[in-house]
N, C-alpha and C positions, 0 to 999 in steps of 0.2 A: 361723347360722355354717356356711359351706361348708367341709367337711373333705376335703382331698386328700392323697394319699400318694405321688405320683410326678410327675416332670417332664411326662410324657405327659398326665396329668390336668390339670395346670396349663395346658398349652398349649391344651387343648380348652375350658377354662372361659371363660365370657363375660366380657369385659373391661369392658363398659359397665354391666352391671347388678349385679355383685357388690360388696357393701359390707362383708361380714365374711368373712374367709378364714383358715383354719387349714391350714398346709402342713407335713406331717410326713414328713421324709425322713431319719430318723436311722439310724445303723448301716449306711450304704450305701457307705462309703469314697468319697464323692463327690469327683471330681477338679475341678480349676480350671475346665475347660471347662463341666462340668455346672453348677457354681455360677454361672458367667457366664450361661448360658442361663436358669437360674432367676431371676437378677436381672433380666435383660432382660424376661422374661415379667411379673414383678411390676411393673416400671416402666410397663407398658402399661395397667394398671387405671386407669380414669378416675375412678371414684367410691368407691374403696376407703377405708373409714374405720377398720377394725380389721384388723390383720395379726398373726397368730401364726405364727412361723417356727421350726420345730424341726429343728436340724441337729446334735443331740447325737450324740456318739460317731462322728464322721466324721473326715475329714482336711482340715479347712478350713485352707488355707494362708494366708500373708500376702497373696498376690496375690488369692486368692478373697475374703478378708475385705474388701479394698479395693473390689473390683468390686461386692460385695453392698451395701456401704454407699452407694456412688454410685447404684446403681439404686433402693434404698429411698428415698433422698433426693429422687428425681424424683417420687415419689408425694406430691404436695403435699396431697392430700385426707386422708391418714392422720392420725388424731388419737390412736390407740392402737396401740402396737407392743410385742409380746412376742417377744423374741429369745432362743432357747435354744441355747447353744453349749458345753454341757458336754463334757468329755473330748475336746477337740480339740488341735491343736498350735499354737494362736495365740501370738504373741509381740508385743512392744511395738509395732513399727511397723505391723503389720497391723491391730491393734485400734485404734491411734491414728487411722489414716486412715479406717477404717470409721466410727468414732464421730464423727469430725470431719464427715464427709459427713452422717451422720444428724442431727447437731446443727444443721445448716444449715436444717432444716425447722422453721420457727417455729410450726407448727400442732400439734405434739405436745402433748397434754394428759396422756397416760398412757404411761409407758415402763417396761418390765420387761426387764432384761438378766441372763441366767444364764450366768456364766463359771466355774462349778464345776469344780475340778480342771484348771486350765489352766497351772499353774506360774508364775503372775504374780508378779513381783518388787515390792519396795516402791515403786520409781519409777513403777510403773503407776498409782498413785494420782493422779499429776499428769495423766497422759494421760486417764484416765477422767473425772476431775473437770472438766478444761477442756472436754471434749465435752459433759458434762451441763449445765454452766453456760450453754451457748449456748441451751439450750431454756428460754427465759425465761418461757414461758407454761405450763410443765408444772405439773400439780396433783397427780399421783400417780406416785411413783417407787419402783421395786423393784429392788434390786441384790443378786444372789446371788453372793457372792464366796468361798464356803467352800472350804477345802482349797487355798488358794494360799499365797504367802509374802509377803503384803503387809506384815506387822508393823505396829506402831502408827503409824509414820511415814506409810506409805501410806494407812492408814485416816484419819489426821488430815487429810491432804491432800484426800482424797475429801470428808470432812465439811466442810472449808473451802469447797470449790467448791459443794457442795450448798446451803450456807447462802446462796448468792447467788440461789437459785431461790425468790424470796420469795412466789410464788403457791402453793407446795407446801402441800397439805392432808393428804396421806397419804404416809408414808415407811416403806419396809421395807428394812432392812439386814441381810443374812445374812452374818455374818462369822466363823462358827465355824471353829475350827482355823486361826488365822492368827497365832499367837504374840503376841497382844495382852497387854500387861502392865497390872497393876492401877492403877498411878499415872498412866497416860495417859488414863484414862476421862474425867476432868473436861474435858480439852481437846476431846475429841471431842464431848461433850455440850454444851459451851458454844457450839460452832458450830451444832449442831442447834437450840439454843434461840433462835437468831436467826430461825428460821422462825416468824414471828408468827402465821401462819394455820394452823399445823400442829395438827390435832386427833386424828390417828391415828399412833402410832409403834409399829413392830414392830422390835425389836432382838434379834438372835440372836448372843450372844457365847459360845455353848457351846464347851467343849473349848479354852479359852484359859487364861490364868493370872490370873484375876480375884481370887480369894481374898476374905477378909473385908474387907480394906482397899478393894479395888475395888468390892465390893458396897456398902460404906458411902459411898464417893464417888459412885457411881452414884445411890444413894438421894437424897443431898443435891441433886444436879443435877435429878433428876426432880421433886422436891417444889417446885421453883421454876418448873415448867412448868404453870401452872394452867389453861392453855387446853386441855390434852389431855383428850379424852373417851374415847379408846380406847387402851389400853396393853398391849403384849405384850412381856415380857422373858423371854428364854431363857438361863439361866445353868447349864445342866446340865454336870456334870463340871468344876467350877471350884474345888474345895477350899474351899467356903464352909461355915462352922460356925454354931453357934447365935448367936454374936456378930454375924456378918455379916448373917444373916437378921433379927435383932432390929432393927438400924438400918434396913435396907432396907425392911422392912415398916412401920416407924414413919413413914418419909418418904413412902412410897406412900400411906399413910392420910391424908396432908395434901392429896392431890389430890382435892378434893371434887367435881370435875366429872366424874370417871370414871364411865362407864356400863358399860364393858367392861374387864376385867382378866384377863390370862392370865400366869401365873407358873410357869415351868418350872425346878425346882431338882433334877431327877433326878440321882442319883449324886453327892450332896454329903454333908456330915456335920452336918446341922442338928439331928438327934436329937430327943428328946422335948421338951427345953426350948426348942429353936428353934421347933418346931411350936406349942408353947404361946404363945410370943411372937407368932407369926404370927396365931394365932387371936384374941388380944387386940386386935391392930391391925385385923384384918378387920372387926370389928364396927362400926368407925367409918366404913366405906365404904358408907353407907346408900343411896347413889344407884345402886349397881351393879345392872345388869339381867342381865349375863352374867359368870360367873366360872369360870375354869379354873385348877386347881392340880395340878401334876404333881410329886409328892413321893416317887416311888419310890426304893428303895435309900437310905434316909436314917436307918435305925436308929430309927424312931419307934415307941414303945410305945403301949399303949392310952390312956394319959393324954394324950399329945400329939394323937392322933387325936380324942379326945373334946373337947379344948380348941379344936381347929379347928372342930369341929361347933358348939360353943357360940358361937363368933364368927359363923359362918354363920347361925345361927338368928335373928340380929338383922337380916339382910338381906332384908326383907320384899318388896322390889321385884324380886327375882331371877326371871327367866324361864328362863334356861339355866344349868345347873351341871354342871361336869365335875370329878370328884375322882379322882386316882390315888394310891393308897397301896401300889402293888405292891411286894412283897418288903420289908415292914416287919413289925411285930409288933402289929397292931391287936387280934387275938384276938376272941372273941365280944363282950366288953364294949365294945371300941372300935368294932366294926362296928355294934353296936346303938345306941351313943350318937351316932355320926355320922349315922345314918339318922333317929334320933329328933329330932335337932336340925334336920336338913334338912326334916323334915316340917312344921316351922313356916313354911317358905317356901311359902305356899299358892298363889302365882302361878306356880310352876314348871310349865313345859310340856315341858322336856327335861332329863333327868337321866342322867348317865353316872357310874357308880361302879365303879372298878377296884380290886379287893382281892385280886389274884393273890398267892398264898403269904403268908397272914397268920394262919395257925393258927386258922382258923374251922371250926366243925363244925355239926352239926344244930341245936344250940341257937341259934347265931348266925343261921342262915338263918331260923329260925322268927320270931325277934324282929324282924329287919330287914324281913321280908315284911309284918309287921303294921304297921309304921310307914310303909312306902312307900305303903300303902293310903290314908293320910291326904292324899296329894297328888292331890286329885280332878281337877285340871286337866291332869294329865300326859298328853302325847301321844306322847312318845318315851322309851323306857327302855333303856339299855345297861348291862349288868352283866358284870363279869369276876370269876368265883369260882375260877379255875383254881388248881391245886396247893393245894387246901384239903381238909380231911377231911369231904367231903360225899358223899352217895349219891343214888340215884334217888328214893327216897321224899322226901328233903328238897326236891329240885327239883320234884317233882310238887306238893308243897304250895305252893311259891313260884309255880309256873305257875297253880295253881288261883286264886290271888289276882288274877290278871290279868282274870278274868271280871268282876270288880267295878268295873273302871275304865270310866268313861263315855266317855272321849275317846281312850284309848290306841290308836294305830294302828301303832306300830313297836316291836318288841322284839328286842333282840340279846343273846344269852347266850353267854359264853365259859366253858367248863368243861374246859379242857385239863389233863391230868395229875391228873384226879380219878378216882373209882371208877366211871366211866361208860364203857361200851363202845358200839359202833355200834348194837347191837340196842336198848339202853336209850335211846339218843339218838332212835331212831325212835319210841319210846313217847312221849317228850317232844314230838316234833314233831306226832304225832297229836293230842295234847292241845291244843297251841297252835292247830291248824287249827280247833278248835271255838270259839275265841274270835272271835266274828263281826266285831268291829270292827277286828281286826288286819289291816292291809293288807300288812304286811311283817314277817317274823320270820326269825331265823337262829340256829342253834346250832353252835358250833365246839367240837369235842372234840380 
């Protein structure tokens, strides 16, 4: 990938041999004339296959957007387009014409468009949807539409047009903070379910108004999408309680083809009972190879943490596991039980465990270190123990256990707001440098 940072570099770049190009000209207050020159240069590339264009935080006007779209459309060899237009002043007509030009290129297989914070209204859904639906051969689509004003009507319209792209295999929709209501989730999902070849779905609905009912409805729709093998759902800050997570988890467990599951429920109210329900359903997902759970700020006590661990202990095919319980109440027993359960997943090669502010002390560190040692295939370990009652001697004991791993090459430790100063951190680093197999390590205090 050739990486350029200015119009001058772009003008000098070979137009006949370049196949992969990343152009980063963000925060330059680029005027219409400069955008036109950039577009003209891009249109001259004969064999360009991948283009990533970053114009974030500029002043891309309506006129500039139209010129840009027209020039990109002339590059018939492009199959992958990443377009970053965050924090601009784009409005309906400019984006409409730009996307219509881009949509005329039938060779696009992968498109990513980032329109974060552009003040887009609900009617923009029609504009974006119509343009996307023209790309009939597209297989991979990513739309970042966070912090706009689309509302559910705009989102439904976008989903309707996306459903016409029947070759889609991967879909990423980032829709957080768009005033989406709980009762409209089924209509959006019903359009998505028309994509009969879809095996990867990334749906970010954070900071909307989903609630328990929305989580329930979302769960029912997902459970009928049996072709999905990879699923990411982000529902942070949505006022979901234990009732919502109970049904959502139950429905997700019916998707027996899932090999990857990422579930972000940060800053909800699932509490201990909700975590226990989640653990009970997780144990049914026996085909999972990668699991990520973000459950920070959910008032989960040690029993809930332990129950999630019990569910995970049944997932013997896991290779990658990420667990975030930051700002809960796991305490020593919860931390010990979760790691004890995880140690049953003997195929794990990557483990990330985030226990920031969970009332853990020396006893908890000792017991968790002992159980982590059972993961003999571990190659990467990331641990966050910040804001807990631990000291240097505790961490030295934990670091000492790293010498016993046969394959561990990466270790990252976060210990912010603990009883560790810079001098003590240097002691920890000196110890880690003696672990011969470690290729990369970091300590953040």
